[in-house]
C-alpha positions in Angstrom: 85.7 79.9 78.8 88.1 77.8 76.9 91.9 78.2 77.3 92.9 81.4 75.4 89.3 82.5 74.8 89.6 85.6 76.8 93.2 86.4 76.1 92.5 89.6 74.1 89.6 90.8 76.2 89.7 94.2 77.7 88.1 94.7 81.1 85.2 96.3 79.3 84.8 93.3 77.1 84.7 91.0 80.1 81.8 93.1 81.5 80.0 93.1 78.2 80.2 89.3 77.9 79.0 88.9 81.5 76.0 91.2 80.8 75.2 89.3 77.6 75.0 86.1 79.6 73.3 87.7 82.7 71.4 90.7 81.6 70.2 91.4 85.1 73.7 91.3 86.5 74.6 94.1 89.0 77.7 94.5 91.0 78.9 96.6 93.9 82.6 96.9 92.9 84.8 96.0 90.0 88.5 95.8 90.9 90.8 96.1 87.9 94.6 96.2 87.6 95.5 99.8 86.7 98.4 98.5 84.6 96.1 96.9 82.0 93.3 99.4 81.8 93.8 101.4 78.7 90.7 103.6 79.0 89.7 104.1 82.6 86.8 106.4 81.7 85.3 103.8 79.4 85.7 101.1 82.0 84.2 103.3 84.7 81.2 103.9 82.4 80.8 100.2 81.8 81.0 99.5 85.5 78.4 102.2 86.4 76.1 100.7 83.8 75.9 97.6 86.0 75.5 99.6 89.2 79.1 99.3 90.4 82.0 101.4 91.5 85.4 101.0 89.7 88.5 100.5 91.9 91.9 100.6 90.1 94.9 99.1 91.9 98.3 97.6 91.1 97.5 93.9 91.8 99.5 92.1 89.1 102.4 89.8 89.9 105.8 91.3 89.0 106.9 88.3 87.0 104.7 89.1 84.0 102.5 86.1 84.5 98.7 86.5 84.3 98.5 86.2 88.1 97.8 88.5 91.0 100.3 89.4 93.7 98.6 88.1 96.8 99.7 90.9 99.2 98.6 93.6 96.7 95.3 91.9 96.0 94.7 91.6 99.8 95.5 95.3 100.3 93.1 96.2 97.5 90.3 94.1 98.9 90.9 95.6 102.4 90.6 99.1 101.0 87.4 98.1 99.2 85.8 96.6 102.3 86.8 99.4 104.6 86.0 102.4 102.5 
C-alpha cells in the first residue's frame, strides 16, 4: 500500500482487500483492537468467512499514534497462543 492508502479502512475492509488479492486466503485468528472496531458482529462474520476466529483486545498505544502498545500486544498474542 501507498502511504495513506488504508487510512480509512475498517478492519472488515482490510479483510475484503486481502481476499480480493488472495481468494484462497484462510487464517486461524484475526486480532483487532477493540477500540477501533465499530461493528464486532460484522467483523466476526468477515473473519469466519475466511476460516478464522476473531479476538478483540486493547492493543493500541495510549498516545493516539497508529501503533501498538508492545506489552498489550504481547499479552494478546500470549492469550491467543495459549487458548
